[in-house]
N, C-alpha and C positions, 0 to 999 in steps of 0.2 A: 363535128359529128363523127362518131366512130360507127362504121357500117361494113357489111360484107357486100361490096358492090362498087359501082363507079361513082364518080363525082356527080353525075346526072342523077343517079339514084339517091344520093345523099341530099342533093338540092331539092328534089321532089319531096322527099320525106320531111325535110325541114320546113318546106312551104306548107305541106299538109298539117304538120304539128302546129304551126303558127295560125293557120286557119281555124283549127280547133280551139286554140287558146283565145283567139279574137272573136269567136262565134260567127265566123263567115261574114264579118262586117263588110259593108261596101265602103269604098273610098280608100284613102291612103292612111296607113297606120305607121309607116316607117319600118315595118318588119320585112323579113326576107320575101314573103309572098307578094309584096308589092313591087318587086323588081322585075325586070324583063328578061331574066336569065342570068348567067354568070360568065365571067371570063377567067380561065385558068391562068395563074401567074406562078412563077417559080422564084422562091426566095434564094438569093445568091450565096447564102451561107448556111450554117447549121442553126436550126430552130431550137433555142434553148429557153425560150420564154423570157428573154432579157429585153432591155430597153432598145437595143438596136433593132430587134424584130418589130417591136411596137412602132418605132420611128419609121421603119420601112413600110409598114402597113399604112401609116398616115401619108407618106409620100405618094403611094399608089392611089389612095382614095381621095386625097385632097382636091384634085382637079375635077372630080366627077361627083354628081349627086344622083341618087336613085339607081346606081349601078352596083352590081354585086361582083366581088372577086373571090376566087377560091385558090387556096394553096393547100397542097397535099402535105400532111404531117407524116414524117417517116422516122425511122431509127429510134433513138433513145427518147425523143419527145413523144412518139406514138406509144412506145412501151410504157412510159410514165402515165399517160392519160388513159390507156386501155383499161376498162373495168375488169375486175378479177374474173368474172364469169366468161370473158372473152379471151383471156390469156391462154396461149397454147393453140388457139384456133388459127388455121391458115386462111389467107384471103381477106383478113380484116384490114381495112384501110381507114385512115383518119383524114378528114377534110375540115378546114377552117374557112368559113365564109365571112367576108367583111365588106364594109362600105359605109358611106354616109347617107342618111336619109334626108330628104328635103321635102317640105310641103309645097 
């Protein structure tokens, strides 16, 4: 999620968007709004969208279910993902939320 604000703001916005998509359904859908919050984690290398990053996400999430993790996207990875209308704006941050759902 690309946002001007904090990881908490991005998480809240993502939860709100998923509630709208799911029609405020009750029960577990496996989407971000069914998590209990998130934990910030730091990727130990450069995020380039490669297999190493995907494998790292699996390592973090494999031992937990219904937990959400967040990594901040910075540098070239953020620049590549930032929509054209946000380019040049200061204070724009990128966050990637991930985890495994379980019913």
